[in-house]
C-alpha positions as CSV (number, residue, x, y, z in Angstrom):
1,M,24.5,30.5,-1.3
2,A,24.1,26.8,-2.0
3,E,26.3,25.4,-4.6
4,C,24.7,22.8,-6.9
5,N,24.9,21.6,-10.4
6,A,22.6,23.5,-12.7
7,Y,22.3,21.0,-15.6
8,C,18.7,20.3,-14.9
9,A,16.4,22.8,-16.5
10,T,13.1,21.2,-15.5
11,P,11.0,23.8,-13.5
12,L,9.8,22.9,-10.0
13,P,6.3,21.6,-9.7
14,E,3.3,23.8,-8.8
15,F,1.2,23.2,-5.7
16,S,-2.3,24.2,-4.8
17,I,-4.2,24.8,-1.6
18,N,-7.3,22.6,-1.0
19,E,-10.6,24.3,-1.4
20,C,-11.6,25.8,2.0
21,N,-8.4,24.4,3.4
22,A,-9.9,20.9,3.5
23,T,-7.9,18.1,4.9
24,V,-8.0,14.3,4.3
25,A,-8.4,11.9,7.1
26,G,-5.7,9.2,7.2
27,G,-7.2,6.1,9.0
28,G,-7.4,3.1,6.7
29,K,-10.6,1.0,6.8
30,N,-10.7,-1.2,3.6
31,A,-8.1,-2.7,1.3
32,I,-7.9,-4.3,-2.1
33,L,-5.0,-6.7,-2.5
34,F,-3.9,-7.6,-6.1
35,D,-1.7,-10.5,-7.1
36,C,1.0,-10.3,-9.8
37,Q,-1.4,-11.5,-12.6
38,A,-4.0,-8.9,-11.9
39,E,-5.1,-6.9,-15.0
40,A,-5.2,-3.7,-13.0
41,V,-1.5,-4.1,-12.1
42,E,-0.4,-5.2,-15.6
43,N,-2.2,-2.3,-17.3
44,S,-2.0,0.3,-14.5
45,D,-5.8,0.4,-14.7
46,F,-7.2,0.7,-11.2
47,T,-10.8,1.6,-12.3
48,A,-13.8,-0.2,-10.7
49,A,-14.5,-2.3,-13.8
50,T,-11.0,-3.7,-14.0
51,I,-10.9,-4.3,-10.2
52,L,-14.2,-6.1,-10.3
53,T,-12.9,-8.3,-13.2
54,D,-9.8,-9.1,-11.2
55,I,-11.9,-10.0,-8.1
56,A,-14.0,-12.3,-10.2
57,A,-10.9,-14.0,-11.7
58,G,-9.4,-14.5,-8.3
59,H,-6.5,-12.0,-8.9
60,A,-7.7,-9.5,-6.3
61,T,-9.5,-9.7,-2.9
62,V,-11.2,-7.2,-0.7
63,V,-10.5,-6.9,3.0
64,R,-13.3,-4.8,4.7
65,D,-13.8,-3.2,8.1
66,T,-10.3,-3.3,9.4
67,I,-7.7,-0.9,10.8
68,I,-4.9,-0.1,8.4
69,E,-1.8,1.8,9.0
70,A,0.9,2.6,6.4
71,A,3.8,4.4,8.0
72,D,5.8,6.8,5.9
73,A,8.0,4.9,3.4
74,S,11.7,4.7,4.1
75,P,14.0,5.9,1.4
76,N,16.7,3.6,0.1
77,A,19.8,5.4,-1.2
78,A,21.5,4.5,-4.5
79,S,24.9,2.8,-4.0
80,S,26.8,6.0,-4.6
81,A,26.4,9.7,-5.2
82,A,26.1,10.8,-8.9
83,V,28.4,13.8,-8.1
84,A,31.3,13.6,-5.7
85,G,30.5,15.3,-2.4
86,E,26.7,15.0,-2.7
87,E,24.4,12.7,-0.9
88,P,23.4,9.6,-2.9
89,L,20.0,9.8,-4.7
90,V,17.0,7.8,-3.5
91,K,16.5,4.8,-5.7
92,N,13.3,3.5,-4.1
93,Y,11.3,3.2,-0.9
94,T,10.6,0.4,1.5
95,Q,6.9,0.5,2.5
96,T,5.3,-1.3,5.4
97,I,1.5,-1.6,5.6
98,V,-0.2,-3.2,8.7
99,I,-3.7,-4.5,8.6
100,S,-5.4,-5.2,11.9
101,D,-8.5,-7.3,11.3
102,P,-10.9,-8.2,14.1
103,N,-13.0,-10.3,11.7
104,V,-11.7,-13.6,13.1
105,S,-13.3,-16.7,11.7
106,V,-12.5,-20.1,10.3
107,A,-12.9,-18.8,6.8
108,N,-10.7,-15.8,7.4
109,D,-8.1,-18.0,9.0
110,Q,-7.8,-19.9,5.8
111,A,-7.8,-16.7,3.7
112,Y,-4.9,-15.2,5.7
113,Q,-3.0,-18.5,5.6
114,D,-3.3,-18.5,1.8
115,L,-1.8,-14.9,1.7
116,D,1.0,-15.6,4.2
117,A,4.6,-15.3,2.9
118,T,5.2,-19.0,3.8
119,T,2.9,-20.0,0.9
120,G,5.0,-18.0,-1.7
121,R,2.0,-15.9,-2.5
122,K,2.9,-12.3,-3.3
123,V,0.8,-9.1,-3.6
124,A,1.8,-6.7,-6.3
125,A,-0.4,-3.7,-5.3
126,V,-2.7,-2.6,-2.5
127,I,-5.4,0.1,-2.5
128,V,-6.1,1.4,1.0
129,T,-9.3,3.3,1.4
130,T,-9.9,5.4,4.5
131,A,-13.0,5.7,6.6
132,D,-14.0,8.8,4.7
133,D,-13.4,7.2,1.2
134,H,-10.0,8.6,0.3
135,S,-7.9,6.0,-1.5
136,E,-4.1,5.5,-1.8
137,L,-2.4,3.1,-4.3
138,Y,0.7,1.3,-3.1
139,L,2.4,-0.3,-6.1
140,A,5.4,-2.6,-5.4
141,I,8.4,-2.8,-7.7
142,S,8.1,-6.6,-7.7
143,A,5.8,-7.6,-4.8
144,F,4.9,-7.2,-1.2
145,Q,5.4,-10.1,1.1
146,I,2.8,-10.6,3.8
147,T,3.4,-12.1,7.2
148,V,0.3,-12.9,9.2
149,T,0.0,-13.4,13.0
150,K,-2.9,-13.8,15.3
151,P,-1.5,-12.8,18.7
152,L,-3.3,-13.7,21.8
153,T,-3.1,-11.4,24.8
154,G,-3.2,-12.3,28.5
155,S,-6.3,-10.2,29.1
156,I,-9.9,-11.5,28.8
157,D,-10.9,-7.9,27.9
158,D,-8.9,-7.9,24.6
159,F,-10.3,-9.3,21.3
160,I,-8.4,-11.6,19.1
161,K,-7.4,-10.1,15.7
162,Y,-5.2,-10.8,12.7
163,S,-2.2,-8.7,12.1
164,A,-1.1,-8.8,8.5
165,T,2.2,-7.0,7.7
166,L,2.9,-6.2,4.1
167,T,6.5,-5.2,3.3
168,G,8.0,-4.3,-0.1
169,K,9.9,-1.9,-2.2
170,M,8.2,0.8,-4.2
171,K,9.6,3.1,-7.0
172,H,7.6,6.0,-5.7
173,K,5.5,6.7,-2.6
174,S,1.8,6.0,-2.7
175,D,-0.5,7.7,-5.2
176,M,-3.9,9.2,-4.4
177,I,-6.4,7.7,-6.7
178,T,-10.2,7.9,-7.3
179,T,-11.9,5.5,-4.9
180,P,-13.3,2.6,-7.0
181,A,-17.1,2.8,-6.9
182,G,-19.1,-0.4,-6.1
183,V,-16.1,-2.4,-4.9
184,Y,-16.6,-2.2,-1.2
């Protein structure tokens, strides 16, 4: 029998089975990037109206028709265990999101340069929407840093693309949210 402290009286959460055992595809296609001044971030209001207001104000931008991958977040342990002999608690997660964007153009070159970490620009939150319109919200503790490369290959059969890597710490893993209507 496992031996653990029983001072926590909170019941375990309930889970449900999706209707007809439906599953959710995980390939990201579109993203919305929010800076630290975005109203959506400040008020935890990721509705379409707020997002559109942030886009109009220049505090959010939409990246369409890409390939987005967000590997599972890595847990970061607290500095010590709360109880001797136990594993340290997880204090937060490190999340990496990679956007591969084949939409290479002079305008997009400038847009990605403006987002690159060398400019000091930071992204506070990202909504990734999959090809089948499922959305995940990634909310940084302080901000994600973005490094952007545009690697060239030795093959004439390959296409040039941007590779934007967002890295940051999150208090929790991503949250499933309602896909904002009319944004993409």
